[in-house]
PyMOL CGO cylinders between C-alpha atoms (Angstrom):
from pymol import cmd
from pymol.cgo import CYLINDER

trace = [
    CYLINDER, 82.98, 106.40, 170.45, 84.17, 104.74, 167.38, 0.3, 1, 1, 1, 1, 1, 1,
    CYLINDER, 84.17, 104.74, 167.38, 82.34, 107.12, 165.09, 0.3, 1, 1, 1, 1, 1, 1,
    CYLINDER, 82.34, 107.12, 165.09, 84.57, 109.64, 166.20, 0.3, 1, 1, 1, 1, 1, 1,
    CYLINDER, 84.57, 109.64, 166.20, 87.81, 107.72, 165.67, 0.3, 1, 1, 1, 1, 1, 1,
    CYLINDER, 87.81, 107.72, 165.67, 89.44, 107.02, 162.06, 0.3, 1, 1, 1, 1, 1, 1,
    CYLINDER, 89.44, 107.02, 162.06, 88.14, 104.09, 160.36, 0.3, 1, 1, 1, 1, 1, 1,
    CYLINDER, 88.14, 104.09, 160.36, 91.85, 103.34, 159.58, 0.3, 1, 1, 1, 1, 1, 1,
    CYLINDER, 91.85, 103.34, 159.58, 91.07, 101.28, 156.48, 0.3, 1, 1, 1, 1, 1, 1,
    CYLINDER, 91.07, 101.28, 156.48, 93.77, 98.70, 155.74, 0.3, 1, 1, 1, 1, 1, 1,
    CYLINDER, 93.77, 98.70, 155.74, 96.29, 100.13, 158.01, 0.3, 1, 1, 1, 1, 1, 1,
    CYLINDER, 96.29, 100.13, 158.01, 96.62, 100.82, 161.59, 0.3, 1, 1, 1, 1, 1, 1,
    CYLINDER, 96.62, 100.82, 161.59, 96.50, 104.38, 163.18, 0.3, 1, 1, 1, 1, 1, 1,
    CYLINDER, 96.50, 104.38, 163.18, 99.14, 105.24, 165.99, 0.3, 1, 1, 1, 1, 1, 1,
    CYLINDER, 99.14, 105.24, 165.99, 97.39, 105.47, 169.23, 0.3, 1, 1, 1, 1, 1, 1,
    CYLINDER, 97.39, 105.47, 169.23, 98.74, 107.14, 172.55, 0.3, 1, 1, 1, 1, 1, 1,
    CYLINDER, 98.74, 107.14, 172.55, 97.21, 106.48, 176.03, 0.3, 1, 1, 1, 1, 1, 1,
    CYLINDER, 97.21, 106.48, 176.03, 98.10, 108.79, 178.94, 0.3, 1, 1, 1, 1, 1, 1,
    CYLINDER, 98.10, 108.79, 178.94, 96.84, 107.83, 182.37, 0.3, 1, 1, 1, 1, 1, 1,
    CYLINDER, 96.84, 107.83, 182.37, 98.52, 109.83, 185.15, 0.3, 1, 1, 1, 1, 1, 1,
    CYLINDER, 98.52, 109.83, 185.15, 102.10, 110.78, 184.32, 0.3, 1, 1, 1, 1, 1, 1,
    CYLINDER, 102.10, 110.78, 184.32, 102.95, 107.86, 182.05, 0.3, 1, 1, 1, 1, 1, 1,
    CYLINDER, 102.95, 107.86, 182.05, 102.04, 107.12, 178.16, 0.3, 1, 1, 1, 1, 1, 1,
    CYLINDER, 102.04, 107.12, 178.16, 101.56, 104.05, 176.59, 0.3, 1, 1, 1, 1, 1, 1,
    CYLINDER, 101.56, 104.05, 176.59, 102.12, 103.92, 172.57, 0.3, 1, 1, 1, 1, 1, 1,
    CYLINDER, 102.12, 103.92, 172.57, 100.18, 101.56, 170.67, 0.3, 1, 1, 1, 1, 1, 1,
    CYLINDER, 100.18, 101.56, 170.67, 98.11, 101.19, 167.50, 0.3, 1, 1, 1, 1, 1, 1,
    CYLINDER, 98.11, 101.19, 167.50, 94.43, 101.44, 166.78, 0.3, 1, 1, 1, 1, 1, 1,
    CYLINDER, 94.43, 101.44, 166.78, 92.96, 99.24, 163.96, 0.3, 1, 1, 1, 1, 1, 1,
    CYLINDER, 92.96, 99.24, 163.96, 89.73, 100.57, 163.16, 0.3, 1, 1, 1, 1, 1, 1,
    CYLINDER, 89.73, 100.57, 163.16, 86.77, 98.60, 161.62, 0.3, 1, 1, 1, 1, 1, 1,
    CYLINDER, 86.77, 98.60, 161.62, 89.30, 95.92, 159.86, 0.3, 1, 1, 1, 1, 1, 1,
    CYLINDER, 89.30, 95.92, 159.86, 90.41, 94.62, 163.49, 0.3, 1, 1, 1, 1, 1, 1,
    CYLINDER, 90.41, 94.62, 163.49, 87.02, 95.26, 165.27, 0.3, 1, 1, 1, 1, 1, 1,
    CYLINDER, 87.02, 95.26, 165.27, 87.86, 98.73, 166.53, 0.3, 1, 1, 1, 1, 1, 1,
    CYLINDER, 87.86, 98.73, 166.53, 90.62, 97.28, 168.71, 0.3, 1, 1, 1, 1, 1, 1,
    CYLINDER, 90.62, 97.28, 168.71, 94.17, 98.61, 170.22, 0.3, 1, 1, 1, 1, 1, 1,
    CYLINDER, 94.17, 98.61, 170.22, 96.99, 96.66, 169.22, 0.3, 1, 1, 1, 1, 1, 1,
    CYLINDER, 96.99, 96.66, 169.22, 98.96, 93.91, 171.59, 0.3, 1, 1, 1, 1, 1, 1,
    CYLINDER, 98.96, 93.91, 171.59, 100.50, 96.87, 173.34, 0.3, 1, 1, 1, 1, 1, 1,
    CYLINDER, 100.50, 96.87, 173.34, 97.08, 97.14, 175.24, 0.3, 1, 1, 1, 1, 1, 1,
    CYLINDER, 97.08, 97.14, 175.24, 98.02, 94.30, 177.34, 0.3, 1, 1, 1, 1, 1, 1,
    CYLINDER, 98.02, 94.30, 177.34, 100.94, 96.52, 178.76, 0.3, 1, 1, 1, 1, 1, 1,
    CYLINDER, 100.94, 96.52, 178.76, 98.62, 99.07, 179.57, 0.3, 1, 1, 1, 1, 1, 1,
    CYLINDER, 98.62, 99.07, 179.57, 96.22, 96.67, 181.13, 0.3, 1, 1, 1, 1, 1, 1,
    CYLINDER, 96.22, 96.67, 181.13, 99.50, 94.96, 183.16, 0.3, 1, 1, 1, 1, 1, 1,
    CYLINDER, 99.50, 94.96, 183.16, 100.98, 98.27, 183.91, 0.3, 1, 1, 1, 1, 1, 1,
    CYLINDER, 100.98, 98.27, 183.91, 97.60, 99.60, 185.58, 0.3, 1, 1, 1, 1, 1, 1,
    CYLINDER, 97.60, 99.60, 185.58, 96.83, 96.15, 187.33, 0.3, 1, 1, 1, 1, 1, 1,
    CYLINDER, 96.83, 96.15, 187.33, 93.47, 96.28, 185.69, 0.3, 1, 1, 1, 1, 1, 1,
    CYLINDER, 93.47, 96.28, 185.69, 90.74, 94.05, 187.07, 0.3, 1, 1, 1, 1, 1, 1,
    CYLINDER, 90.74, 94.05, 187.07, 87.19, 93.15, 185.89, 0.3, 1, 1, 1, 1, 1, 1,
    CYLINDER, 87.19, 93.15, 185.89, 84.90, 95.74, 187.22, 0.3, 1, 1, 1, 1, 1, 1,
    CYLINDER, 84.90, 95.74, 187.22, 87.36, 98.75, 186.83, 0.3, 1, 1, 1, 1, 1, 1,
    CYLINDER, 87.36, 98.75, 186.83, 85.96, 101.45, 184.81, 0.3, 1, 1, 1, 1, 1, 1,
    CYLINDER, 85.96, 101.45, 184.81, 87.77, 103.58, 182.22, 0.3, 1, 1, 1, 1, 1, 1,
    CYLINDER, 87.77, 103.58, 182.22, 86.93, 106.81, 180.84, 0.3, 1, 1, 1, 1, 1, 1,
    CYLINDER, 86.93, 106.81, 180.84, 88.68, 107.46, 177.59, 0.3, 1, 1, 1, 1, 1, 1,
    CYLINDER, 88.68, 107.46, 177.59, 89.05, 111.61, 177.00, 0.3, 1, 1, 1, 1, 1, 1,
    CYLINDER, 89.05, 111.61, 177.00, 89.78, 111.97, 173.12, 0.3, 1, 1, 1, 1, 1, 1,
    CYLINDER, 89.78, 111.97, 173.12, 92.74, 114.63, 173.09, 0.3, 1, 1, 1, 1, 1, 1,
    CYLINDER, 92.74, 114.63, 173.09, 93.85, 114.40, 169.62, 0.3, 1, 1, 1, 1, 1, 1,
    CYLINDER, 93.85, 114.40, 169.62, 92.43, 112.76, 166.51, 0.3, 1, 1, 1, 1, 1, 1,
    CYLINDER, 92.43, 112.76, 166.51, 93.63, 112.68, 163.02, 0.3, 1, 1, 1, 1, 1, 1,
    CYLINDER, 93.63, 112.68, 163.02, 93.70, 110.17, 160.09, 0.3, 1, 1, 1, 1, 1, 1,
    CYLINDER, 93.70, 110.17, 160.09, 97.18, 109.12, 161.51, 0.3, 1, 1, 1, 1, 1, 1,
    CYLINDER, 97.18, 109.12, 161.51, 97.26, 109.54, 165.35, 0.3, 1, 1, 1, 1, 1, 1,
    CYLINDER, 97.26, 109.54, 165.35, 94.66, 109.43, 168.25, 0.3, 1, 1, 1, 1, 1, 1,
    CYLINDER, 94.66, 109.43, 168.25, 95.48, 110.43, 171.83, 0.3, 1, 1, 1, 1, 1, 1,
    CYLINDER, 95.48, 110.43, 171.83, 93.30, 109.49, 174.56, 0.3, 1, 1, 1, 1, 1, 1,
    CYLINDER, 93.30, 109.49, 174.56, 93.68, 110.76, 178.41, 0.3, 1, 1, 1, 1, 1, 1,
    CYLINDER, 93.68, 110.76, 178.41, 92.46, 107.58, 180.08, 0.3, 1, 1, 1, 1, 1, 1,
    CYLINDER, 92.46, 107.58, 180.08, 91.18, 107.70, 183.73, 0.3, 1, 1, 1, 1, 1, 1,
    CYLINDER, 91.18, 107.70, 183.73, 90.81, 104.45, 185.83, 0.3, 1, 1, 1, 1, 1, 1,
    CYLINDER, 90.81, 104.45, 185.83, 87.69, 104.36, 188.22, 0.3, 1, 1, 1, 1, 1, 1,
    CYLINDER, 87.69, 104.36, 188.22, 87.58, 101.62, 191.04, 0.3, 1, 1, 1, 1, 1, 1,
    CYLINDER, 87.58, 101.62, 191.04, 85.19, 100.93, 193.82, 0.3, 1, 1, 1, 1, 1, 1,
    CYLINDER, 85.19, 100.93, 193.82, 82.64, 103.53, 194.32, 0.3, 1, 1, 1, 1, 1, 1,
    CYLINDER, 82.64, 103.53, 194.32, 81.44, 105.08, 190.83, 0.3, 1, 1, 1, 1, 1, 1,
    CYLINDER, 81.44, 105.08, 190.83, 79.65, 108.28, 190.44, 0.3, 1, 1, 1, 1, 1, 1,
    CYLINDER, 79.65, 108.28, 190.44, 75.67, 107.61, 190.10, 0.3, 1, 1, 1, 1, 1, 1,
    CYLINDER, 75.67, 107.61, 190.10, 75.85, 108.72, 186.23, 0.3, 1, 1, 1, 1, 1, 1,
    CYLINDER, 75.85, 108.72, 186.23, 78.13, 105.53, 185.82, 0.3, 1, 1, 1, 1, 1, 1,
    CYLINDER, 78.13, 105.53, 185.82, 75.90, 103.07, 187.63, 0.3, 1, 1, 1, 1, 1, 1,
    CYLINDER, 75.90, 103.07, 187.63, 73.48, 102.30, 184.88, 0.3, 1, 1, 1, 1, 1, 1,
    CYLINDER, 73.48, 102.30, 184.88, 69.97, 101.23, 185.64, 0.3, 1, 1, 1, 1, 1, 1,
    CYLINDER, 69.97, 101.23, 185.64, 69.60, 99.17, 182.36, 0.3, 1, 1, 1, 1, 1, 1,
    CYLINDER, 69.60, 99.17, 182.36, 72.08, 97.45, 180.28, 0.3, 1, 1, 1, 1, 1, 1,
    CYLINDER, 72.08, 97.45, 180.28, 73.85, 100.61, 179.25, 0.3, 1, 1, 1, 1, 1, 1,
    CYLINDER, 73.85, 100.61, 179.25, 77.64, 100.02, 180.10, 0.3, 1, 1, 1, 1, 1, 1,
    CYLINDER, 77.64, 100.02, 180.10, 77.07, 96.29, 180.84, 0.3, 1, 1, 1, 1, 1, 1,
    CYLINDER, 77.07, 96.29, 180.84, 79.40, 95.34, 178.00, 0.3, 1, 1, 1, 1, 1, 1,
    CYLINDER, 79.40, 95.34, 178.00, 81.72, 96.87, 175.24, 0.3, 1, 1, 1, 1, 1, 1,
    CYLINDER, 81.72, 96.87, 175.24, 78.93, 96.68, 172.56, 0.3, 1, 1, 1, 1, 1, 1,
    CYLINDER, 78.93, 96.68, 172.56, 76.76, 98.95, 174.66, 0.3, 1, 1, 1, 1, 1, 1,
    CYLINDER, 76.76, 98.95, 174.66, 79.16, 101.70, 176.44, 0.3, 1, 1, 1, 1, 1, 1,
    CYLINDER, 79.16, 101.70, 176.44, 78.20, 104.51, 178.35, 0.3, 1, 1, 1, 1, 1, 1,
    CYLINDER, 78.20, 104.51, 178.35, 78.95, 107.63, 176.64, 0.3, 1, 1, 1, 1, 1, 1,
    CYLINDER, 78.95, 107.63, 176.64, 79.55, 110.98, 178.46, 0.3, 1, 1, 1, 1, 1, 1,
    CYLINDER, 79.55, 110.98, 178.46, 78.45, 114.07, 176.64, 0.3, 1, 1, 1, 1, 1, 1,
]
cmd.load_cgo(trace, "trace")
C-alpha cells in the first residue's frame, strides 16, 4: 500500500480517515516516519474501540502530494475467507493482505 502513497519527504501529508459517518483528520509521515499516521491515530483507535484481532480495510479515495483520504472498514469476528490467510500473509504490518 505504501508504494501508492506520497513519500512525504521532509514534511507530513494531510490525511483523512472516514469510517461510517465520522471522519478523523491527521497526518501521514511517509518514509521518514516509518509510514505512520500522526498521534491523532490514537483518537481513531479509541473512538472505534479497536482491539487486537480487529481487521481494517483501507480504501484509498484520494491521493495527491498534499493529501490522502481513506474510507476505513472495521472487521470484527467472522472474516471473509479471503482475509483468513493460510500462510503468513496478514500476520503483521510488514506482510499485509492486499485486495486488488
